[in-house]
N, C-alpha and C positions, 0 to 999 in steps of 0.2 A: 686658758692662755698660760704658757710656760713662763715662769718667773726666772729671769736671768740676771737682773741687776742686784748687786749686793750693797747693802748699806752698813755702815759701821757706826756703832753707838758706843760712846765712851762712858763707862760706869766705874764706880769704885767697888771695892771688895764687898761691902755691906749691901750695896744696891744689887750687885750680881747675885748674892745669896738670896735676897728677897725675890728677885725675878725668877730664879730657878725654883724656889719654893712655890711660888704662885703658879708656875707652869706645871709643876708636878700635881698640884691640887686639881687642876682642870684637865690634866693629861694632854697638854698641847706642847708642841715644840716651842722653843724660845722665839724662833722666827715667826711662827703663826701667831703666837700670843702678842708680840710687839706690833706686828702688822695690824692685827685686829684693834689694838688699842690706838694706834696712830690714825687709823681710818674710821675710828668711832664705831666699829662693828661690835655687836654684843659678843661677850666672851661666853661661849656655850661649852660646858664641860662634857666631854665624852664619857667620863666616869659617871656623872650624874645620870646621863641617859641610860647607860648600861645598868646602873643600880635601880633605876625606876623600872626598867624592863624585868629585871630579876625579881623585884619586889612584887610586881603584878603577877608574874608566874607563880611565885610562892603563895600569894594570896589565893589565886585560882586553885592551886593544889590543895590548900587547906580547906577551901569551900567544898571541893569535890570529896575530900576525905570525910569531912563532917557530914555531908549528905549521904555518903555510903554508910557511915556509922549509924546515922539516924534510921536509914532504911533497914539496916541489919537488925537494929533493936526492935523494929516494929513487925518484923517477919514472924509468922506463926510458929515456925520451927526454930526460933531463936534459942530455945532451951537446949537444943542439940549442938549449939555452937561451942567450940572448945575455948576455954579461957585463954589458952596460949594465943589463939588467933585474935582475940579481943585485945590482949595486952600488946600484940604486935601493931595492931591498928592504932591504938591509943598512942603508942610510942612514935609511930610515924606522924601522927597529927601533932604531937608535942615537938618533934624535930622540925616540922614545917613551921610551927609557931616561933620556935627559936631562930630559925632562918630569917623569918620576917623581922624579928626584933634586931638581929644583927645587921640586916640590910638597912633598916630604918636608922639605926645608930650611925652607920657609915655615911648615909646621906646627910644626917644632921651635922656630923663632923665636917663634911665637905662644904657645908653652907657657911659655917663659922669662919 
């Protein structure tokens, strides 16, 4: 259903800043945020949903890389592997772990 009726809410400067800050935290428009509050709808953050999805992807990537590394180490011809390739794989795993930490910290900040 299309929304065509406009409501006016009077706020002071400090209230306006608080509302804008809170809408940015959950990545919603002021209109959607205030409507959800007025109608007692839960405030669901789009940012949190995206962050959780990215965190799940990064976790899956880390698991796959760890499994690949473990398989590589157990191969009979592991001795023929070049250290350069091992260093690259370890670096990729470390980057994935760092991404997980960054995303987790982002989600923690959004909850506070």
